[in-house]
VOGU-3710 file (C-alpha; in Angstrom, 3 decimals, decimal comma):
1> mdnldsklai> 131,768/55,207/56,918  130,053/55,153/53,052  131,254/58,729/53,084  134,927/57,726/53,827  137,694/58,757/50,936  137,684/55,843/49,033  141,703/56,089/49,011  141,712/55,239/52,975  142,802/52,030/54,096  139,706/52,121/56,439
11> aggspvirhq> 137,650/52,196/53,647  138,949/49,967/51,497  142,214/51,324/50,145  145,768/50,243/50,053  147,819/51,328/53,880  150,583/53,752/53,775  152,664/51,339/55,677  152,890/47,774/54,950  155,530/46,293/57,402  155,515/45,620/61,171
21> ftpinpiqsg> 157,762/47,706/63,346  160,015/46,126/65,331  159,629/46,865/69,121  162,149/48,850/70,912  164,655/46,597/72,999  166,874/49,054/75,003  168,460/45,967/77,125  172,225/46,133/75,556  175,332/44,324/76,101  175,831/46,601/79,115
31> evaaanhvln> 172,833/45,690/80,722  173,165/41,771/80,114  176,579/42,271/81,927  175,615/44,071/84,817  172,547/41,679/85,289  174,756/38,527/85,274  177,220/40,410/87,476  174,874/40,616/90,248  173,538/36,874/89,697  176,927/35,534/89,726
41> sgllsgflga> 177,274/37,566/93,112  174,119/35,617/94,576  173,042/39,008/96,411  169,925/39,710/94,649  168,680/41,838/97,371  171,235/43,739/99,869  168,147/45,066/102,295  167,942/44,126/105,657  164,738/45,527/107,725  166,876/46,024/110,861
51> rspqffggpq> 169,257/48,662/111,859  172,466/48,022/109,995  174,444/49,337/106,878  171,897/47,043/104,690  168,899/49,191/106,067  170,059/51,333/102,773  170,377/48,530/100,353  172,763/46,649/98,431  175,748/47,813/96,521  174,005/48,031/93,157
61> vrnfeesask> 171,486/50,203/94,672  173,654/52,628/96,726  175,859/52,670/93,478  172,456/53,446/91,135  171,872/56,509/93,655  174,901/58,310/94,350  175,281/58,135/90,347  171,622/59,552/89,861  172,339/62,204/92,538  175,157/63,206/90,530
71> ffgskncisf> 173,603/62,826/86,975  170,329/64,866/88,129  172,105/67,175/90,306  170,282/66,439/93,493  171,504/65,951/97,178  169,894/62,633/97,803  168,265/60,043/95,803  166,237/57,434/97,202  165,227/54,207/94,966  161,789/52,164/94,853
81> nswtsgleaa> 160,508/49,061/93,581  158,223/51,356/91,608  157,793/55,158/91,193  154,100/54,466/92,312  155,535/53,241/95,660  158,089/56,331/95,437  154,710/58,687/95,111  153,344/56,846/97,871  156,314/57,619/100,025  156,672/60,767/98,677
91> iaalpelelg> 153,137/61,946/100,226  153,705/60,234/103,103  157,191/61,775/104,011  155,553/65,295/104,139  155,753/66,023/107,752  152,651/67,383/110,100  149,955/66,811/107,544  146,808/66,372/108,861  144,287/63,509/108,410  142,165/65,414/105,100
101> seiitsswtm> 144,733/67,550/103,964  144,572/68,721/100,611  146,774/68,040/97,845  145,863/69,826/94,436  147,059/67,601/91,458  146,248/66,701/87,858  143,692/64,935/86,640  145,372/64,223/83,115  147,847/61,666/84,476  148,043/58,121/85,605
111> satatailin> 145,687/57,049/88,534  148,493/56,242/90,830  149,735/60,446/91,185  146,202/60,685/92,973  145,922/57,501/94,791  148,930/58,188/96,117  147,414/60,900/97,865  144,179/58,912/98,850  146,133/55,790/100,077  147,857/58,521/102,832
121> gyvpvfadid> 144,396/59,867/104,429  144,626/62,653/102,063  142,289/64,226/99,782  143,094/64,674/95,966  142,077/67,893/94,695  142,257/68,070/90,723  143,301/71,330/88,598  142,698/71,530/85,119  145,388/71,143/82,162  147,444/73,855/80,326
131> pntfcidpks> 146,382/73,171/76,530  149,364/73,604/75,474  151,643/71,230/77,509  148,800/68,952/79,401  150,579/70,025/82,640  148,428/71,729/85,031  147,669/75,034/85,236  149,031/77,180/87,465  145,994/79,530/87,273  143,630/76,564/88,138
141> veslissktr> 145,901/75,846/91,071  145,469/78,870/92,649  141,865/79,248/91,987  141,396/75,607/94,122  143,669/76,214/97,095  141,822/76,461/100,705  142,590/76,477/103,819  143,139/72,428/103,928  145,353/72,833/101,050  149,013/71,488/102,185
151> ailtvdifgr> 150,800/70,634/98,845  150,685/70,942/94,998  151,733/67,616/93,072  152,483/68,299/89,639  152,754/66,030/86,466  155,652/66,388/83,756  153,428/64,695/81,239  154,407/63,244/77,671  158,063/64,269/78,691  157,113/68,079/79,150
161> ssdysslrai> 157,843/70,036/81,775  155,451/71,436/84,479  155,537/75,605/84,903  157,837/75,401/87,816  158,445/79,092/88,246  154,320/79,558/88,752  153,987/76,565/90,893  157,065/77,477/93,154  155,696/81,007/93,749  152,349/79,748/94,515
171> cekydlwlig> 153,719/77,440/97,119  155,673/80,034/98,574  153,208/82,215/98,664  150,714/79,856/100,392  153,824/77,836/102,756  152,703/74,319/100,616  155,041/71,682/99,612  155,820/70,880/96,072  155,994/67,442/94,811  157,137/66,347/91,175
181> dsaqspgtly> 155,923/63,060/89,352  158,341/63,285/86,270  157,649/59,567/85,773  157,564/60,310/81,933  160,307/62,942/81,907  163,829/61,949/82,381  166,262/64,383/80,760  163,614/66,810/80,404  165,264/70,491/81,329  163,423/73,301/82,667
191> egqhvatlsd> 165,678/76,551/82,565  168,529/74,536/82,388  167,535/72,231/85,493  166,404/68,518/85,655  162,601/68,591/86,158  162,271/66,168/89,166  165,055/68,702/91,228  162,743/71,498/91,146  160,196/70,062/93,969  160,870/69,638/97,222
201> iggyslnyhk> 160,418/65,480/96,188  160,569/64,599/92,545  161,122/61,483/90,821  161,299/59,210/87,748  159,881/55,707/86,637  162,003/52,964/85,655  159,007/50,850/84,479  159,347/49,176/81,228  157,809/51,604/78,671  159,988/54,579/79,930
211> hlhsgeggfa> 163,138/56,046/78,698  164,789/54,662/81,543  163,836/50,841/81,350  164,538/48,376/84,339  161,725/46,277/84,112  159,709/48,044/87,221  161,184/50,617/89,764  161,648/54,244/90,252  163,662/56,859/92,248  163,285/60,378/94,148
221> ltdsnllaer> 165,566/63,188/94,097  165,582/65,744/96,961  167,934/68,230/98,569  165,961/68,004/102,353  168,217/65,823/104,233  164,967/65,221/106,334  162,602/64,132/103,858  165,244/61,990/102,305  165,422/60,024/105,589  161,874/59,866/105,333
231> lqlirnhaev> 161,623/58,329/102,222  164,519/55,847/103,325  162,267/54,329/106,535  158,883/54,747/104,529  161,000/52,490/102,135  162,085/49,623/104,402  160,178/49,050/107,431  160,219/52,037/109,263  158,608/51,306/112,432  161,471/48,558/112,790
241> vvekgspnqd> 164,001/50,952/113,723  162,700/54,455/114,839  163,088/54,875/118,364  160,732/56,304/120,893  160,467/59,994/121,075  161,709/60,244/117,205  160,790/63,011/114,980  159,713/60,468/112,776  157,866/58,242/115,141  154,719/58,993/112,831
251> lighnfrlge> 156,165/56,807/110,120  154,605/53,725/108,857  157,023/51,658/106,837  156,330/49,299/103,718  158,482/47,239/101,775  159,301/49,218/98,530  162,754/48,070/98,164  164,479/47,980/94,714  166,261/44,918/94,051  169,763/44,307/92,765
261> ieaaiagtql> 169,399/43,733/89,150  167,215/46,418/88,457  169,456/49,102/90,490  172,256/47,232/88,026  170,348/47,750/85,116  169,102/51,152/85,749  172,659/52,458/86,441  174,058/50,966/83,040  170,943/52,639/81,109  171,662/56,109/83,768
271> nrlndliepk> 174,847/56,361/81,790  173,380/56,911/78,161  170,370/58,114/78,784  170,988/60,961/76,451  171,603/58,259/73,849  167,778/56,814/75,135  165,941/60,107/74,701  167,848/61,806/71,534  166,272/59,300/69,261  162,829/60,329/70,602
281> issaelltds> 163,138/63,860/70,417  164,818/63,780/66,917  161,769/61,496/65,593  159,253/64,063/66,933  161,096/67,034/65,723  161,118/65,726/62,556  157,211/64,411/62,703  156,249/67,815/63,635  157,947/69,476/60,929  156,709/66,932/58,151
291> lvgvesiilp> 153,497/67,689/59,429  153,096/71,820/59,158  150,837/72,714/56,689  148,111/70,006/57,919  145,283/72,492/59,289  142,546/69,994/61,100  145,311/69,323/63,747  147,375/71,244/66,242  151,101/69,836/66,482  153,243/69,932/70,152
301> kklgyhenvy> 154,314/73,784/70,494  158,244/74,508/71,132  158,445/76,362/74,528  161,438/78,547/75,320  161,824/77,609/79,100  161,663/74,288/78,884  162,764/71,187/76,560  160,157/67,787/75,427  161,709/64,306/75,750  158,522/62,861/74,183
311> yiypivlrep> 157,142/59,949/75,963  154,252/60,564/73,821  153,550/62,606/70,845  150,421/64,345/71,242  147,985/65,745/68,378  145,186/67,610/68,945  141,884/68,169/66,610  141,597/71,715/65,631  137,483/71,007/65,592  136,475/68,995/68,862
321> ssrlrnlfck> 134,327/65,957/67,624  134,093/62,339/69,307  133,167/60,744/66,167  136,166/62,350/64,129  138,536/61,792/66,726  137,795/58,011/66,907  137,377/57,629/63,593  141,131/59,552/62,995  142,342/57,147/65,020  140,851/54,105/63,691
331> aliaegvpav> 141,935/54,988/60,128  145,683/55,943/61,484  145,611/52,218/62,759  144,551/51,154/59,307  146,985/53,062/57,492  149,812/51,388/59,770  150,699/53,857/62,236  151,762/51,973/65,172  151,265/52,958/68,960  148,328/55,142/68,326
341> vtnyqnihrl> 147,021/56,605/71,974  143,298/57,148/71,656  142,827/58,940/74,927  144,352/59,492/78,038  142,293/59,031/81,166  140,680/61,794/83,301  141,589/60,749/86,748  138,911/62,965/88,358  136,083/60,983/86,547  136,780/57,184/87,927
351> piydsirtrs> 133,902/55,207/89,752  135,896/55,602/93,067  136,205/59,907/92,797  132,174/59,070/91,627  131,072/57,278/94,324  132,868/60,368/96,791  130,973/62,844/95,092  127,660/61,072/95,500  128,689/60,377/99,283  128,075/56,698/98,316
361> ntrlshlnfs> 131,763/55,752/98,967  131,637/54,715/103,003  135,110/53,693/103,319  136,440/57,177/102,741  134,008/59,046/104,253  136,375/59,734/107,361  138,452/62,072/105,172  135,658/64,346/105,387  135,968/65,571/101,519  135,390/69,192/101,305
371> dnaintygeg> 133,054/70,905/98,596  136,381/72,376/97,103  137,564/69,073/96,802  134,262/66,997/95,886  133,484/70,104/93,125  136,476/68,866/90,945  135,061/65,129/90,870  133,352/64,078/88,211  132,325/65,107/84,663  131,936/68,473/84,044
381> tlpvaeryyn> 134,425/69,927/86,009  137,686/70,141/84,294  136,813/71,676/80,937  140,504/71,604/79,068  141,624/67,959/80,480  137,648/66,648/79,463  137,599/68,481/76,056  140,594/66,572/75,266  139,732/63,366/76,773  136,259/63,005/75,043
391> dsflgihmcs> 136,989/64,172/70,955  140,268/65,876/70,551  143,496/64,348/71,506  145,274/61,312/70,182  149,039/60,446/70,506  151,749/58,062/69,299  153,624/56,435/72,065  157,254/57,117/71,238  158,796/54,721/73,396  157,616/51,698/72,007
401> fdfskeeial> 159,770/51,951/68,862  162,856/53,356/67,478  161,920/55,141/64,410  164,045/55,610/61,647  163,919/59,093/59,106  162,059/56,444/56,769  159,488/55,236/59,331  158,716/58,855/60,559  158,001/59,830/57,318  155,736/57,180/56,445
411> iadairkvaq> 153,850/57,658/59,103  153,729/61,922/58,647  152,278/60,577/54,993  149,910/58,834/56,810  148,783/61,453/58,900  148,194/63,601/56,461  146,535/61,157/54,388  143,900/60,778/57,106  143,702/64,116/58,041  142,934/64,759/54,046
421> glngh> 140,230/61,918/53,770  138,389/62,854/57,188  138,158/66,557/56,086  134,402/67,209/56,199  133,555/63,800/57,790
//
């Protein structure tokens, strides 16, 4: 670091930001009152895993599901104890898939997206991402369709929408299911519609560091009554209530049930979702406006057909360099910039997929992974996602803090200072 600009904090200079940011606390009096109401009722879970009205949960769960259906414009809402559970249920709910069926998904996401496929006995096939949106690239998707492909699982990453028009056209052309993992994107619209309503099954997370926050939880949306019923069964010990000869007798259920306290908090937050996402959008757009002209970085682009609620504010280095990217992140942290994201996981390069690729994974060998799938596992298979992960991408987690305009100005000053100080290094 001998060649670094001495004004940089990482080289001994004074940092731009000298105060600690206050972590966001989205829990307000309404959430406290809702939780206390449940506690005072004594009914912390209204579910019974038996044929009864309680099979569908307690009053808070049912109220939340009804409210979410209306808010997002979907016929059915089914809540879960996590969106990971919701994803597993969404994949399991797809009827008439054979063992080893292939589902094409993104590698630029959290591991649960692909694990939901594997755990149901199906095979994830990883498509590359669009360099402008970080979402799955429809052209890459279509190039990977095989005789075993049954579904596409897209991810609306960082608060950004997938290209649903193109993905739906592909699904119609090849008779595929479309599942939407919109964990990070509540409130994001695509052509005027909430993104989780644009798939056969879509859904959102209620995890503590998301826009909607009840601690843990998630919920699926679908216009299909058949899929909704299957999701409800999978959530709550399906095999106990499904009768012999039922078209749903293939289902195995879980305890994926959402508690009453979490449902009450989620319902309260849903009522002010716009108030929760608007500060993220305003802060991100102000940051973009403040960084125009910094030539060494590529800022998030506005696209006319969808909005962005900025779970993460993404930045891409114009000249890829792992050394420079890592130094850039360390320098930002030294300048006092909070919640810096240094990279994002390439799921296809996790050890489990490497073990499948090398045929050393005996636990999953019964799935008979095709070359079509294997060829997307391991390093060197997805150039855009790997370039971003290796040496180009960094970000700021916008859901960690409620940034003031003054703080955004300081963050912009720090980014400009680092970009200038590292120029040529």
